[in-house]
N, C-alpha and C positions, 0 to 999 in steps of 0.2 A: 450576504445570505445569513439568515439566523440559524443558530445551532438548534438541532432537533432535540426534543425531550429524550429520545433514545440515546443520543450522544451524551447528554448530561448524565444519564443513568449509567452509561458505560464508564465514564470518567469517575463518577462518584463511587461506583462499585469497585473499580480498580484501586482507588485510594483507600477504601475501607478494607479491602481484602489484602492489603500489603503489597500489591504489585507496584513496582517503582512507577512513579507518576509519569515519567517520560515514556514508558511503554504504551500507556493508553493515549498519550498525546502524540506519539510519533506517526501513527497511521493517518492516512489522509481521510479526514472526516468530511471533506468537501471535494469529492472527486469530480472530474469533468466528464459529464455524460458524452457519449459519442455524438458527433455532429448531426448525423442523420436520425438519431434516435432508434436506429435499427441494430440488432445484434450483428456482430461481425459475420461476414459470409452471406448476408442476405442482400436482396436488392431493394431499392426504394422505388416508389411510383411517383410520377409527376404530379399526381393529384392529392398528395398528402397535405392535410390541413395543418395550420399552426397548432390547433388544439390537439391533434393526434401526436405531433412532435412533442408538445408539452407533456402530454400524458405518458409518452414513452420515456421522456427524461425523468419524470416523477417516479415511474416504475423502476427505472434504472437506479435512481438514488435510494428509493425505499429498499430495494433488494440488496444494494451494496451496503447500506447501513445495517441491515439485518445480519449480513455475513460478517461485517466489521465487528458487530457486537458478539457474535459467536466466537470470533478469534480473540479479540482483545479483552472482552469482559469475561467470557466463560472459559477461555483457553481451550476451546473445542476446535482444534485446528482441522480435524477430519471433516466435521460438519461444515466448518467455514469454507473449506476447499470445495466441498460438494455444492454448497450454496452459490459460490462464485462461479463454478463451472456451469451450473444450471442456468446462469444468467445469459450465457452465450456471448459475452463481451470479452473474450480472452485477449483480444488485441488492444484493449483499453489499457493505458499505462498504469492507472490506479488499480485496476482489477489484477493485472499481471503482477504488479508489485506485491499486493496483498497475498496472492497465490504463492509468490516466492517466499515471503515472510513465513507464512504458515508451513510451507514445505520445509524451510530451514529449521523451524522450531520442532518439527517432527523428525529431524535428522536426515531428511531426504535431500542431501546436498546437491545431487545432480539435477533433481527436479527444481530446486531453488534457483540454481544457476540458469537453467532453461528459462524460468519465468522472469528473472531479472533481466536477462538479455532480450527477451521478448518485449518487456516494458521499455527498455532503452531503445529498441528499434522503433517503437511507437512514439517515444518522446525522449530524445537524447539529452534533454535538459531537465529531467525529472529528478530533483534533488533527493527525494525520499528513496528512490530506487538506488541512486548512487550510494547513499548512506547505508542502506540495508546490504547492498552488494559489498561494500567495504567491510561491514560486519561479517559477512559470509567469508570474505578473504581472510579476515583476522582469525576467525574460527578455524580456517584451514591452515593457519600458521604462516600465512603470507602477508606479513605486516608491510612490506614494501608496496605491494599492490593495494592494500587497504589505504596506505598513505596517498597513493595516486588517486584513489577514489575520493579521499578527503579533499584533495586539491580540486577535483571536479566540483564537489559540493561547494567549496569556497568560491569558485568562479561563478557558480549559479546564484548563490544566496548569501554569500559573505560568511563571516566567522561568528555571527551572533544567532543565526537561525538554528532551530532545534535539531535539524538534520546534521549540521556541522558539529554542534556541541556533543550530541550523542555519539557520533562516530569517533570524534577526537577522544572522548572519555574511554571508549572501548579500546582504541589503539594505545592510549596511555595506561591502560590496565586499571583505571579507577572505577570502572563500571562494567558490569557484564550485561549482556543483552541477548 
C-alpha cells in the first residue's frame, strides 16, 4: 500500500519541528480496517456490495489518518481522541492503541491502560500496543513489567523492528517518549 501525501506531510512536519523522528514513525500509518467495514457495535446486511465495503474501508483509513495527523503532527491529543472516538471503531486494535497513546501523552494513565488493554483484546499480537504499553509501564516506574512487554514485542517482530528498538531505548533510559 502506498504512503499517503498526508502521512508524508506528518513525517516531514515532525522532522522539521524537532519532534524525535521515531515519534512520527511509531504510530501505525497503515491500520487494518475492520473486516466488515462497519463501526463496532453495528450489524451488517447480507446484501452489502464489494464497493460499499471498499468505500467503508477508505472512509476508515481517511478518518484514521486525519486523527493520526492531529496526534503525531500537531500534538493535539484532545482533538485526536475526539476524532478517533467519532469514528466508532473503538474495538479496532490500531484505533484503540492510538487512543491509548494520546491518553498517555495527556497524563491520563488509567484511560491509556484501558485503551491498551482493549487493543490487546482485539489483537494480542499487536507489537505497537505492547511497545506503547511497555512505555506506559516504564512511566509508572515498573521497569520489570516494561521488560516483560519488551519480550512480547521481541517474540512478535524481533529485535530490529521499530517497536522493539523504541521500547528498549525507553527502558535503557537513552530516549524519552
